[in-house]
C-alpha positions as a Markdown table, in Angstrom:
| # | Residue | x | y | z |
|---|---|---|---|---|
| 1 | Met | -45.6 | 123.0 | 56.5 |
| 2 | Ser | -44.7 | 123.1 | 52.8 |
| 3 | Asn | -46.3 | 126.5 | 52.6 |
| 4 | Leu | -44.7 | 128.0 | 55.7 |
| 5 | Tyr | -41.1 | 126.9 | 55.2 |
| 6 | Pro | -38.8 | 126.6 | 52.2 |
| 7 | Lys | -37.7 | 123.2 | 51.1 |
| 8 | Gly | -34.2 | 123.6 | 52.7 |
| 9 | Asp | -35.7 | 124.6 | 56.0 |
| 10 | Arg | -38.0 | 121.6 | 56.0 |
| 11 | Arg | -35.1 | 119.3 | 55.5 |
| 12 | Ala | -33.1 | 120.8 | 58.4 |
| 13 | Ile | -36.1 | 120.5 | 60.7 |
| 14 | Met | -36.5 | 116.9 | 59.8 |
| 15 | Ile | -32.8 | 116.2 | 60.6 |
| 16 | Leu | -33.1 | 118.0 | 63.9 |
| 17 | Ser | -36.2 | 116.1 | 64.8 |
| 18 | Thr | -34.4 | 112.8 | 64.0 |
| 19 | Ile | -31.5 | 113.7 | 66.3 |
| 20 | Val | -33.8 | 114.6 | 69.1 |
| 21 | Val | -35.7 | 111.3 | 68.8 |
| 22 | Ile | -32.4 | 109.4 | 68.8 |
| 23 | Gly | -31.2 | 111.3 | 71.9 |
| 24 | Ile | -34.3 | 110.7 | 73.8 |
| 25 | Thr | -34.2 | 107.0 | 72.9 |
| 26 | Ala | -30.5 | 106.8 | 74.2 |
| 27 | Ile | -31.5 | 108.5 | 77.5 |
| 28 | Val | -34.3 | 106.0 | 78.0 |
| 29 | Leu | -32.2 | 103.0 | 77.2 |
| 30 | Phe | -29.0 | 103.9 | 79.1 |
| 31 | Gly | -29.7 | 106.7 | 81.4 |
| 32 | Val | -32.4 | 105.0 | 83.4 |
| 33 | Lys | -30.2 | 102.1 | 84.3 |
| 34 | Ser | -27.3 | 104.2 | 85.5 |
| 35 | Pro | -28.6 | 105.1 | 89.0 |
| 36 | Ala | -29.2 | 101.4 | 89.7 |
| 37 | Asn | -25.8 | 100.5 | 88.4 |
| 38 | Asp | -24.2 | 103.2 | 90.5 |
| 39 | Lys | -26.2 | 102.1 | 93.5 |
| 40 | Asp | -25.0 | 98.5 | 93.0 |
| 41 | Lys | -21.5 | 99.6 | 92.6 |
| 42 | Val | -21.6 | 101.7 | 95.8 |
| 43 | Gln | -23.1 | 98.7 | 97.7 |
| 44 | Thr | -20.4 | 96.4 | 96.3 |
| 45 | Asp | -17.6 | 98.8 | 97.2 |
| 46 | Ser | -18.9 | 99.3 | 100.7 |
| 47 | Gln | -19.5 | 95.6 | 101.4 |
| 48 | Pro | -16.0 | 94.7 | 102.5 |
| 49 | Thr | -15.8 | 97.5 | 105.0 |
| 50 | Ala | -19.2 | 96.5 | 106.5 |
| 51 | Asn | -18.1 | 92.9 | 106.7 |
| 52 | Ala | -14.8 | 93.7 | 108.3 |
| 53 | Thr | -16.5 | 95.5 | 111.2 |
| 54 | Thr | -19.7 | 93.6 | 111.6 |
| 55 | Ser | -19.0 | 90.0 | 110.6 |
| 56 | Pro | -16.7 | 88.1 | 113.0 |
| 57 | Ala | -16.8 | 85.1 | 110.6 |
| 58 | Arg | -15.5 | 87.2 | 107.7 |
| 59 | Ser | -12.8 | 88.7 | 109.9 |
| 60 | Ser | -11.8 | 85.3 | 111.0 |
| 61 | Asp | -11.6 | 84.0 | 107.4 |
| 62 | Asp | -9.4 | 87.0 | 106.5 |
| 63 | Gly | -7.2 | 86.5 | 109.5 |
| 64 | Asn | -6.8 | 82.8 | 108.8 |
| 65 | Gln | -5.8 | 83.6 | 105.2 |
| 66 | Arg | -3.3 | 86.1 | 106.4 |
| 67 | Gln | -1.7 | 83.5 | 108.7 |
| 68 | Gln | -1.5 | 81.1 | 105.8 |
| 69 | Asp | 0.1 | 83.7 | 103.6 |
| 70 | Phe | 2.7 | 84.5 | 106.3 |
| 71 | Tyr | 3.7 | 80.9 | 106.9 |
| 72 | Ser | 3.6 | 79.9 | 103.2 |
| 73 | Gly | 5.4 | 83.1 | 102.2 |
| 74 | Ser | 2.9 | 83.8 | 99.4 |
| 75 | Asn | 2.9 | 87.5 | 100.0 |
| 76 | Asp | 6.6 | 87.9 | 100.1 |
| 77 | Ser | 7.6 | 89.5 | 96.8 |
| 78 | Asn | 11.3 | 89.1 | 97.7 |
| 79 | Asp | 10.9 | 85.4 | 98.4 |
| 80 | Pro | 13.4 | 83.6 | 96.1 |
| 81 | Ala | 11.2 | 80.6 | 96.0 |
| 82 | Ala | 7.9 | 82.4 | 95.2 |
| 83 | Gly | 5.9 | 80.2 | 93.0 |
| 84 | His | 8.3 | 77.3 | 93.8 |
| 85 | Gln | 6.3 | 74.0 | 93.8 |
| 86 | Lys | 6.1 | 72.3 | 97.2 |
| 87 | Ala | 8.6 | 69.4 | 97.3 |
| 88 | Glu | 7.4 | 65.9 | 97.2 |
| 89 | Ser | 9.5 | 62.8 | 98.1 |
| 90 | Ile | 9.6 | 60.6 | 95.1 |
| 91 | Arg | 12.5 | 58.1 | 94.9 |
| 92 | Phe | 14.5 | 58.2 | 91.7 |
| 93 | Asp | 17.7 | 57.3 | 89.9 |
| 94 | Pro | 19.6 | 60.4 | 88.8 |
| 95 | Asn | 20.9 | 58.5 | 85.7 |
| 96 | Thr | 17.4 | 57.9 | 84.3 |
| 97 | Val | 15.1 | 60.5 | 86.0 |
| 98 | Asp | 13.0 | 62.8 | 83.9 |
| 99 | Ser | 12.4 | 66.5 | 84.4 |
| 100 | Thr | 8.8 | 66.0 | 85.7 |
| 101 | Thr | 10.0 | 63.9 | 88.7 |
| 102 | Leu | 12.8 | 66.4 | 89.5 |
| 103 | Ile | 10.3 | 69.3 | 89.6 |
| 104 | Arg | 7.9 | 67.3 | 91.7 |
| 105 | Asn | 10.8 | 66.7 | 94.1 |
| 106 | Gly | 11.2 | 70.4 | 94.5 |
| 107 | Leu | 13.6 | 71.6 | 91.8 |
| 108 | Arg | 12.8 | 74.6 | 89.8 |
| 109 | Pro | 12.4 | 74.1 | 86.0 |
| 110 | Tyr | 15.7 | 75.7 | 85.2 |
| 111 | Gln | 17.4 | 73.4 | 87.7 |
| 112 | Ala | 15.8 | 70.3 | 86.2 |
| 113 | His | 16.8 | 71.4 | 82.7 |
| 114 | Ala | 20.4 | 71.9 | 83.8 |
| 115 | Phe | 20.4 | 68.5 | 85.6 |
| 116 | Leu | 19.4 | 66.7 | 82.3 |
| 117 | Arg | 21.9 | 68.7 | 80.2 |
| 118 | Tyr | 24.7 | 67.8 | 82.6 |
| 119 | Arg | 23.7 | 64.1 | 82.3 |
| 120 | Ala | 23.4 | 64.4 | 78.5 |
| 121 | Ala | 27.0 | 65.7 | 78.3 |
| 122 | Gly | 28.2 | 62.3 | 79.6 |
| 123 | Ala | 28.0 | 62.5 | 83.4 |
| 124 | Val | 27.2 | 59.3 | 85.3 |
| 125 | Phe | 26.0 | 59.3 | 88.9 |
| 126 | Arg | 27.6 | 56.4 | 90.8 |
| 127 | Lys | 26.8 | 57.6 | 94.3 |
| 128 | Pro | 24.0 | 59.7 | 95.6 |
| 129 | Ile | 26.4 | 62.5 | 96.7 |
| 130 | Asp | 27.5 | 62.9 | 93.1 |
| 131 | Ile | 24.6 | 65.2 | 92.6 |
| 132 | Ala | 26.6 | 67.8 | 94.6 |
| 133 | Arg | 28.7 | 68.4 | 91.5 |
| 134 | Leu | 25.7 | 70.3 | 90.0 |
| 135 | Asn | 26.3 | 74.0 | 90.6 |
| 136 | Cys | 22.6 | 74.7 | 90.0 |
| 137 | Leu | 21.6 | 72.8 | 93.2 |
| 138 | Glu | 21.4 | 74.6 | 96.5 |
| 139 | Asp | 22.3 | 73.1 | 99.8 |
| 140 | Glu | 18.6 | 72.5 | 100.7 |
| 141 | Asp | 18.0 | 70.8 | 97.3 |
| 142 | Ile | 20.9 | 68.4 | 97.9 |
| 143 | Asp | 19.7 | 67.7 | 101.5 |
| 144 | His | 16.2 | 66.9 | 100.3 |
| 145 | Leu | 17.2 | 64.8 | 97.3 |
| 146 | Leu | 20.0 | 62.6 | 98.9 |
| 147 | Pro | 17.7 | 60.3 | 100.9 |
| 148 | Leu | 15.5 | 59.8 | 97.7 |
| 149 | Ile | 18.2 | 58.5 | 95.4 |
| 150 | Asp | 18.3 | 54.8 | 94.3 |
| 151 | Ile | 21.1 | 54.2 | 91.8 |
| 152 | Asp | 21.0 | 51.0 | 89.7 |
| 153 | Lys | 24.0 | 48.7 | 90.0 |
| 154 | Lys | 24.9 | 49.1 | 86.3 |
| 155 | Tyr | 25.5 | 52.8 | 86.9 |
| 156 | Ser | 27.2 | 52.5 | 90.3 |
| 157 | Glu | 29.9 | 50.3 | 88.8 |
| 158 | Arg | 30.3 | 52.2 | 85.6 |
| 159 | Arg | 33.3 | 54.5 | 84.9 |
| 160 | Thr | 32.5 | 58.2 | 84.4 |
| 161 | Lys | 34.3 | 61.0 | 82.7 |
| 162 | Tyr | 33.4 | 63.2 | 85.7 |
| 163 | Pro | 34.9 | 61.4 | 88.7 |
| 164 | Ile | 33.9 | 62.7 | 92.0 |
| 165 | Gly | 36.8 | 64.4 | 93.8 |
| 166 | Ala | 37.7 | 64.4 | 97.5 |
| 167 | Ser | 35.3 | 67.2 | 98.3 |
| 168 | Tyr | 33.1 | 64.9 | 100.4 |
| 169 | Glu | 33.9 | 62.2 | 102.9 |
| 170 | Ala | 31.8 | 59.7 | 104.7 |
| 171 | Ser | 30.0 | 60.7 | 107.8 |
| 172 | Ser | 26.2 | 60.9 | 108.1 |
| 173 | Lys | 23.9 | 58.0 | 107.1 |
| 174 | Ser | 21.6 | 58.2 | 104.1 |
| 175 | Ser | 18.6 | 55.9 | 103.6 |
| 176 | Gln | 20.8 | 53.5 | 101.6 |
| 177 | Gly | 23.3 | 53.0 | 104.5 |
| 178 | Glu | 26.0 | 55.0 | 102.7 |
| 179 | Thr | 27.5 | 57.9 | 104.6 |
| 180 | Tyr | 28.3 | 61.4 | 103.4 |
| 181 | Gln | 29.3 | 64.7 | 104.9 |
| 182 | His | 30.3 | 68.1 | 103.4 |
| 183 | Asn | 34.0 | 68.6 | 104.0 |
| 184 | Ser | 34.4 | 72.4 | 104.4 |
| 185 | Ser | 38.2 | 72.1 | 104.3 |
| 186 | Leu | 38.1 | 71.2 | 100.6 |
| 187 | Pro | 36.6 | 73.2 | 97.7 |
| 188 | Leu | 33.6 | 71.9 | 95.8 |
| 189 | Gly | 33.6 | 71.8 | 92.0 |
| 190 | Glu | 35.9 | 74.2 | 90.2 |
| 191 | Glu | 39.0 | 75.5 | 91.9 |
| 192 | Gly | 38.4 | 78.5 | 94.0 |
| 193 | Glu | 34.7 | 77.9 | 94.5 |
| 194 | Lys | 33.4 | 78.6 | 98.0 |
| 195 | Pro | 33.3 | 75.4 | 100.1 |
| 196 | Arg | 29.9 | 74.3 | 101.5 |
| 197 | Gln | 29.3 | 74.6 | 105.2 |
| 198 | Ser | 30.0 | 71.4 | 107.2 |
| 199 | Lys | 27.1 | 69.6 | 108.8 |
| 200 | Phe | 26.7 | 68.5 | 112.3 |
| 201 | Thr | 27.5 | 64.7 | 112.7 |
| 202 | Thr | 25.9 | 64.3 | 116.1 |
| 203 | Leu | 22.7 | 65.7 | 117.6 |
| 204 | Thr | 23.5 | 69.3 | 118.7 |
| 205 | Pro | 21.0 | 71.5 | 120.4 |
| 206 | Val | 20.5 | 74.8 | 118.6 |
| 207 | Asp | 18.6 | 77.7 | 120.2 |
| 208 | Leu | 16.0 | 78.6 | 117.7 |
| 209 | Asn | 15.7 | 82.2 | 118.9 |
| 210 | Thr | 19.4 | 83.1 | 118.7 |
| 211 | Ala | 20.9 | 81.0 | 116.0 |
| 212 | Asp | 22.1 | 82.8 | 112.8 |
| 213 | Thr | 21.8 | 81.3 | 109.3 |
| 214 | Thr | 25.3 | 79.9 | 109.4 |
| 215 | Leu | 24.5 | 77.8 | 112.5 |
| 216 | Leu | 21.1 | 76.7 | 111.2 |
| 217 | Lys | 22.6 | 75.5 | 107.9 |
| 218 | Arg | 24.9 | 73.1 | 109.8 |
| 219 | Ile | 21.8 | 71.1 | 110.7 |
| 220 | Pro | 21.3 | 68.2 | 108.2 |
| 221 | Gly | 18.2 | 69.0 | 106.1 |
| 222 | Ile | 18.4 | 72.8 | 106.4 |
| 223 | Gly | 19.9 | 74.8 | 103.5 |
| 224 | Ser | 20.3 | 78.5 | 102.8 |
| 225 | Tyr | 16.7 | 79.3 | 101.8 |
| 226 | Thr | 15.2 | 77.5 | 104.8 |
| 227 | Ala | 17.7 | 79.1 | 107.2 |
| 228 | Asn | 17.0 | 82.6 | 105.8 |
| 229 | Lys | 13.2 | 82.0 | 106.0 |
| 230 | Ile | 13.5 | 80.9 | 109.7 |
| 231 | Val | 15.5 | 84.0 | 110.7 |
| 232 | Lys | 13.2 | 86.4 | 108.7 |
| 233 | Ala | 10.0 | 85.0 | 110.3 |
| 234 | Arg | 11.6 | 85.1 | 113.7 |
| 235 | Thr | 12.3 | 88.8 | 113.3 |
| 236 | Gln | 8.7 | 89.5 | 112.2 |
| 237 | Leu | 7.2 | 87.4 | 115.0 |
| 238 | Gly | 9.4 | 88.5 | 117.8 |
| 239 | Gly | 10.8 | 85.0 | 118.3 |
| 240 | Tyr | 9.5 | 81.4 | 118.4 |
| 241 | His | 7.6 | 80.1 | 121.4 |
| 242 | Ser | 7.6 | 76.5 | 120.0 |
| 243 | Ala | 9.7 | 74.6 | 117.5 |
| 244 | Gln | 6.4 | 73.3 | 116.2 |
| 245 | Gln | 5.9 | 76.6 | 114.5 |
| 246 | Leu | 8.6 | 75.6 | 112.0 |
| 247 | Leu | 6.4 | 72.9 | 110.6 |
| 248 | Ala | 3.9 | 75.5 | 109.3 |
| 249 | Leu | 6.6 | 77.9 | 108.2 |
| 250 | Thr | 8.7 | 75.5 | 106.1 |
| 251 | Asn | 8.7 | 72.0 | 104.7 |
| 252 | Leu | 10.9 | 70.7 | 107.4 |
| 253 | Ser | 10.5 | 67.1 | 108.6 |
| 254 | Ser | 9.2 | 66.8 | 112.2 |
| 255 | Asp | 12.3 | 64.7 | 112.9 |
| 256 | Leu | 14.4 | 67.8 | 112.7 |
| 257 | Leu | 12.6 | 69.4 | 115.7 |
| 258 | Glu | 14.8 | 67.5 | 118.1 |
| 259 | Trp | 17.7 | 69.7 | 117.1 |
| 260 | Phe | 16.1 | 72.9 | 118.5 |
| 261 | Val | 15.8 | 74.3 | 122.0 |
| 262 | Ile | 14.0 | 77.6 | 122.9 |
| 263 | Asp | 14.9 | 80.1 | 125.6 |
| 264 | Pro | 11.6 | 81.8 | 126.4 |
| 265 | Thr | 13.3 | 84.9 | 127.7 |
| 266 | Asn | 14.2 | 85.7 | 124.1 |
| 267 | Leu | 10.6 | 86.0 | 123.1 |
| 268 | Arg | 9.6 | 89.6 | 122.3 |
| 269 | His | 6.0 | 90.6 | 123.4 |
| 270 | Ile | 3.7 | 93.2 | 122.0 |
| 271 | Asn | 1.5 | 95.4 | 124.3 |
| 272 | Leu | -2.0 | 95.7 | 122.8 |
| 273 | Asn | -2.7 | 98.9 | 124.8 |
| 274 | Thr | 0.5 | 100.9 | 124.3 |
| 275 | Ser | 1.8 | 99.8 | 120.9 |
| 276 | Thr | 1.2 | 102.1 | 118.0 |
| 277 | Phe | -1.1 | 101.2 | 115.2 |
| 278 | Asn | 1.8 | 100.6 | 112.9 |
| 279 | Gln | 3.4 | 98.3 | 115.4 |
| 280 | Leu | 0.2 | 96.3 | 115.8 |
| 281 | Arg | -0.5 | 95.9 | 112.1 |
| 282 | Gln | 3.0 | 94.8 | 111.3 |
| 283 | His | 2.8 | 91.8 | 113.6 |
| 284 | Pro | 2.0 | 88.7 | 111.4 |
| 285 | His | -0.7 | 87.5 | 113.9 |
| 286 | Ile | -2.5 | 90.9 | 114.0 |
| 287 | Gly | -2.5 | 92.7 | 110.6 |
| 288 | Tyr | -4.2 | 95.8 | 109.5 |
| 289 | Asp | -7.9 | 94.9 | 110.1 |
| 290 | His | -7.4 | 93.6 | 113.6 |
| 291 | Ala | -5.1 | 96.5 | 114.5 |
| 292 | Arg | -7.9 | 98.9 | 113.4 |
| 293 | Asp | -10.5 | 97.0 | 115.4 |
| 294 | Leu | -8.3 | 96.9 | 118.5 |
| 295 | Ala | -7.7 | 100.7 | 118.3 |
| 296 | Arg | -11.5 | 101.3 | 118.0 |
| 297 | Tyr | -12.3 | 99.0 | 120.9 |
| 298 | Ile | -9.7 | 100.6 | 123.2 |
| 299 | Arg | -11.0 | 104.1 | 122.2 |
| 300 | Leu | -14.6 | 103.2 | 123.1 |
| 301 | Tyr | -14.2 | 100.8 | 126.1 |
| 302 | Gly | -10.7 | 101.5 | 127.5 |
| 303 | Lys | -7.7 | 99.3 | 127.8 |
| 304 | Ile | -7.7 | 95.5 | 127.5 |
| 305 | Lys | -6.8 | 94.0 | 130.9 |
| 306 | Asp | -6.5 | 90.3 | 130.3 |
| 307 | Glu | -7.0 | 87.3 | 128.0 |
| 308 | Gln | -10.7 | 87.0 | 129.0 |
| 309 | Gln | -11.5 | 90.5 | 128.0 |
| 310 | Leu | -9.5 | 90.1 | 124.7 |
| 311 | Arg | -11.6 | 87.0 | 123.9 |
| 312 | Ser | -14.8 | 88.9 | 124.7 |
| 313 | Thr | -14.0 | 91.6 | 122.0 |
| 314 | Asn | -14.6 | 88.9 | 119.3 |
| 315 | Ile | -11.9 | 90.6 | 117.2 |
| 316 | Phe | -9.9 | 87.4 | 116.9 |
| 317 | Ser | -11.1 | 83.9 | 116.3 |
| 318 | Asp | -10.0 | 81.0 | 118.6 |
| 319 | Asp | -7.5 | 79.8 | 116.1 |
| 320 | Glu | -6.0 | 83.3 | 115.7 |
| 321 | Leu | -5.8 | 83.7 | 119.5 |
| 322 | Gln | -4.0 | 80.5 | 119.8 |
| 323 | Leu | -1.2 | 81.9 | 117.6 |
| 324 | Leu | -1.2 | 85.4 | 119.1 |
| 325 | Leu | -1.5 | 84.9 | 122.8 |
| 326 | Pro | 2.2 | 83.8 | 123.4 |
| 327 | Tyr | 3.2 | 87.2 | 122.1 |
| 328 | Val | 0.7 | 89.4 | 123.9 |
| 329 | Glu | 1.0 | 91.5 | 127.0 |
| 330 | Tyr | -1.5 | 94.1 | 128.4 |
């Protein structure tokens, strides 16, 4: 080669040869694995679709998760309590309680911080209802905390620089035997502040399918957030067929169910055969996947005539059907 090519050409040929060898090596190392990786990726991407249509168990799991998301509100981006820790029921003295206990009892961190700052400024809680002076607490917070409060005698008899005004008067029993009720005729806190809604003092039947938030908030134990959640879910569902549904939807005590009555004529049904795809998928107990499977079944086999045929489609699990059937018509 030294006789055929000048020294400069030989050097160029050696460089080119090195580049070619490196290129071939790269192709061998990385190029050969690409098809397999792409194949794996295609299989991975296609797996959910296959499972959604061929695996009733997977469809059932997805449906159950969707029901849990609806009742817990975890998919509601506008939910003011998104990420709000579920309230426990831990007894406490507001004069000595720490922020951890307040948060475990359902308060948000900023509320617990404001609670402790208010106390550090010199406030003393002599009666459970004194917590209503805190503007950071909502109605539902006060309703939940009142029965949990135990105030030591040394605080209950102590004078305070923040005396409670006449904004509240005795009425409904707390767990300590003391009685309290919001008095809507008098302002709460600073002058001009909107008064809190008065609570029912005797058991009053409330129609769960027609009551607005104002009426719901008059029930002891229900505040603004819970009332709004009840009404919003009622609109999405088409009404409630049982007061027991509230136990999954909110953190209500089962003792509150006795306040509710239900008129079955106010329940809105959904026709599986004539409703549009969008109407079906928007129902909390159907969703996108089941609406798609229903449309495919009806297209192939005709209209669904009754509950027995609906069960035979295997589109819904038994648990899902138990929730859905009260809303269905054919």
